[in-house]
N, C-alpha and C positions, 0 to 999 in steps of 0.2 A: 666280876664287879658289878652291883645296880645303882643305878642314877635318879634324881628326879624326874618327874616329865617334860620339867621346864627345860631342861639341854636335848631333849627332843626337839620340844615345839619351837627353838630356836635354832635348832641344828638348820644350816645355810641361811641365816637370818642377818649372820653378822660382819663379820671382815670381808666374807666371800663374795658380797655385792659391791666391794671395791676392788676387784681383781684387778683389773685397769689400773687406777691409780696403784697399788701394792705393787704392780711387775712395775708401769711407769717407774718408781722412786727406786726399785733395786738395780732398774739398770742406769738411771742416772748417778747413785751412789758409786758402781763401775765406773763410771767413766762418759756414758754416752751424754750425748747433747740432745737429751729430753726436752720439750718443749710442753709445761704442765699445767692444764687448764684442767684439772679434775675437780680438787677441792675448795670449800669458802673459806678459804684462810687469809683476811686481809695482808695487802701487800704496803699497808701505814702498819708500824709499830704503835704501840699506846703511846699515848702523849704522853712528853716527861714528866706533867705533873702527877699523873696518874700516879708513875713508877717513883715518883718521888713522895707522893702521899702514905704509897706502902713500905716504903722505905722507913719516911718519919716513924707510921704506927708499927713497925719491926721494932725499930731502934727504942721506943719508948714502952715495947715491953706488951705488944698486942697480940701474943701468939699463944695464949693459955687457953684454956675451954671453956667453947663458948654452950650456947643451948641451942633447943632445935626448933624453936622459931624463926631467929635470928639475931644477932646483935642491936640492940637497939637504937644506933646510931643508921643503920640501915635500914633497919622496919621504919625508922622515922623520917626517912627519905621517902622511900617507896610511897608510902601513905599520901606524904606532898605531892608526888607525881600522877598517883591516882586519881587524888580525892578532888586533885584540877583538872580529872576527865570526868569525875562520877561525885559528887558533894557523898558525903557520910561514911567514905572509907577510914575504917580507924585501924589500928596495929592487931585487931582483929582479923583483919581480912587479908593478912600478912602470913608466909612460911616462905624461908628463903632454901636456897639450894644451889649445890655447883655445879651451876649452868643447867640451859633450859634441858639438857637432855635428862638427867636426874629429875628435875620438876615434874616432866612428860611421865617419868616411870612411875615415882610415890604418887601421883593424882590419878593414874589408871590402876594401881594396886587397890585407892580409896575410894573406887569409883562402879569397876567391876568385876566380874570372875567366871568360870567356868562356868555352861550356860549362856554366858551374855551375849552381844555382839555388840560391835561398833563401827559407826558409819565414817567413812575416810574417802576423801577428794582423791579420785587417782586420772593422773599423776599426783606420786604422795612423796614426800621427804624418808629417804631410804630404810629410816629406823622404824618409822611409825610402823611398819607391822612388826615388829620384835617387840614394842614394849606394848601393843596390842595382846599378843598372844602368851607374850609372859606371862599374863594374869589368868591364861584359860579361855578367854573370852576369842570370840570370832569376829572377825574383821572383813566388812563389808566395805567394798568397794564403790565408789560414789563417781560415773563417770566424768570427766573434766574434759569436754569437747574442744578440741582447736578450731571450730569452726564458733566458736563462745569466747575466744578470747580466755581459755581453761576457766572460763568463772564456773565456779557451779549453781546451778540451777535448782532451783526452789521446786520444780516438777522432776527433775533426777533424784532429789532427795529423797522426795515421796514415796518414789515408787521403791526402792532399794532397802525400806524400813521394814524389817519384818517384828512381829511379835515378840521378838529378842533384844530389839535392840535398847539401848541404855544412854548411849552417846554418841553425841558430833566430836568427833574432833575436826577441829578448821584450822585450814593455815594461812592466812592474809597478813600480810603479802607473803604469795607462795614460793613455798621451793619445790620442784626446780624452775617453774615455766615463769615467774615473776606479774602473775597475777594478782591484783587489788581490788576486792572486793568492796562496791560501794554501799554506802549506806541504806541503800532501796533495796538491793541484794542482802542483804544480810538479814532487812526487818523481815524480808519476805522468808527466806533460810530461818530465821528466828519464829517466825508466826508456824511453821510447819515442827518445829522444834518444840512449843508450849505446847503444841494439837498433841503431839506422844509422847510430854513428859521427858524428854530428854534431856540431857546434861550437856552442854556445851563446852568442850575445852578447848579453845584460844591460842593457837601458838603464833606467838606475834613478835618475834625474834625481829625481824626485818621492820619492823614498823617505822625507824628512823630511816631507812633506804628508799622512799618512794621516790622514784625516777618521772612517773607521769601520774597524774590525776593525785586523787586526795585520803590519808589513810582513816577507815572506818571500823570499827568493832563493835560485838554486842554487847562488851562489856557497857559501852556506854549507852546501852539501851535500857533507860529504869525497866519499861517492861519484860527485860531477859536480865536483870541482875542477879535473880537468885539462883539461877541454871547457869552461869555463866562462869567460868573456872580460867584466868588468863596465866601463859607461862611466857614467861622471856628471858634474857638475861644483856649485859655488856659485850657479848664476845663481838657481834656484829657491829652493834652502834656504836662502841667505842674501842675497836680492832684490839681488844683483850679476849681470842679466847681459849689462852693458856692459863688464866687465871680462875678460871671455872665458876662464875659466878651469876646465879641466877637466880629466879624466885616465881612462886605460885599467889597468886590474887585471888580472891573467890569469896565468898559466902560465909560469916563467920563459924556456921553450925559446920560447913566444911572444913574450915580451916584446924578447928577444933579436935572434930575426927583425924584428920591426918596426922596433927600433929605427933601422935604416940606411932604412927610409920614415919614420918619424916625422924624421930628420935631413936628408932631401932635401927633404918640402914645406915644414917651419917654422926648425928648427933652434935651438930652445931656445924659452921662457916668458921674457917679461920678468919679471926677477928682484924687484923691486920688488913684481908682482902676486904672484909665488910667496910673498914674505914676508907678505901679507898674507891668502892661502888659509890658509896655515900658521896664520895666528891664528886665521882661522876654525873651522877642522876642531880646534884644541888648546882652542879656550875657546868658552862658552856664552856665547851673544851672545843668544838667546829672540828673534830674527826670526819664524824658522817657526813658532812656538807662537802669537804674534800674527795671523802668516797664517793658519795653521789655524784660529782663533777666527773669522777675518773668513769665511773662505771655507764653513765649516758653516755660520755664522749665513744667510752671500748662498745659498747653493744650497738650503739651506730656504724660505730666504723667496723663490726661484724655484718652485720646486717646489711652493708652494703656493698660489701665485698664477696659473702658468700651468695646472693643475689644474683650475679654473674655467673654463680658455679654449677654448671649441668646437674641437676639430680636433688640439690638444696633448698632448703626452702628456710632461711630461721624468722623466727619469732619475736620480734623484740618486747624486749621487759619492761613490765610499768614498775618494774622494781628490785629491789637485790642486786645481786651479785653477779647473776648466772643468764645465760641465754640458753634456750635450745631450740634445736636445728633437724627438723625433718629429713633423714638422711633417704627415706624410702625409695626417693627417686634413681639413686645409684644401682638399686638393684639385690641392696641389702639392707637389711636389718639395723638398728642401733647397734646394738652387739656386735657385730661384723664388722661394721664400718668401725667403733673406734679399735679394737684390736688389728685389724688391717691397718690405720693410722697410726698405731705404735709402730707394729712392726717394719711398714713401707716407709714413712713418713717421721717416724722419733717425736709425735705428738699424743699426745696423751687430754684422753677426753673421757667422760663418765656414759658410758652405754645406759640409753633410756629404759633399759630393760629393770635398772638397777630400781627402778621410781614404777613401777609398776606396769599392768599388763599395757595399757592406754598409750603409756611410751614408747613402748618395743621401737616404733620406727623413728624413735630422735635421739638425737645424744646432748648432752649438757655442757655446757664450754665456761668455764669462769670466767669471771672479770679481772680477776685479782691478781693479773700481772700486767708488765710496764706495756705499753701502745706498739715499741718495735716488734716484741716478741708476740704480742697478737695479728699483726700483720702478716709477720713469717708464717704463724700456723695456718692463717685463714690462706696464705699460698699454695701452703702443704695438704690444707685439706682440699682445695679445689682442684690440685694437681690431682688427686686420689681419685676425687671425683670424676673427672675426667677420664683415667684409665679404666674406673669402672663402666662408666659408659659403654667406653669400646668394646670393653669385654662381654658387656651386656648385647650389644647390636652384634658383636659374633656369635653370640648364641644363638639370638633372633635367626 
């Protein structure tokens, strides 16, 4: 039988990147005592007020068909949120989607196709390559260097641009490294994009989880307004990943053109989830503040404990719910270390190779488990590192 070429373009870009996580889950379900530090699933539940609002809305009959742009109640809430950052935003600048992932997929479908290229910082979130390649476009990595704190450098972006480049997919705050670009860095990156007439698609899902520094966005720079599209959701900020409620905010012409794509894909968000999302956006909930406190404490705990382990170099994050660790000093790359950690110590982490070539010597550790489990996981990582050092010394 014949298949569309998209199935070949996306081969090995889906669940295969999460192989350690999937195997850890399988062993955990089988009764093994696995400490799971793989995915960014908040350990706090959604606030009871959000559950109550979704329940109220369902009971009130808010479970009928919607429309492709989004329910008016959530569109209006998003206008209030983003007009506070940049005056002049209206409902014409808003499109709603079931989560950031769907928003990114639809936005890329509307901007690039075969023959085009999308620039992405490397390391990168694991699904970005699939989002780009699904359109037929090429992904061009821009190195994010550890010695620069994984902050994208305008000069590195400039060197990576080709005549086929159409879009910069920017992620700040960044997954997996937790880097937060400054306003000055974004202005320099934006100037490169302006000179080369590039769109900027800005994934800002960790906007409310800044641990160090201040949030900045190309969306807030009037000089970049007509080339910037923000994608985000309540998944991280409100500990509500299962509700799948996200959006894209961009120029009115872009949103008008993409509306048919959105309507063809899914034709609307669930109204009761839209009501809950509007409530989350309009009312201080406090969930993100609780998460910031916990993640800051856990990141510091990991950094302190692993700094003493042979061959491990942690890089404390500036935002988000992960910390990355360079494991190359153990004689293993991230893939080998992650599998050894699962097999020998029953701790599941993400290998850096899932996040691009530049992260191959790293592992990513989630901060979304209780402190005592973090401490135990660090002890097991240190034990593996110590054994690896001995094996490395014997080989030498």
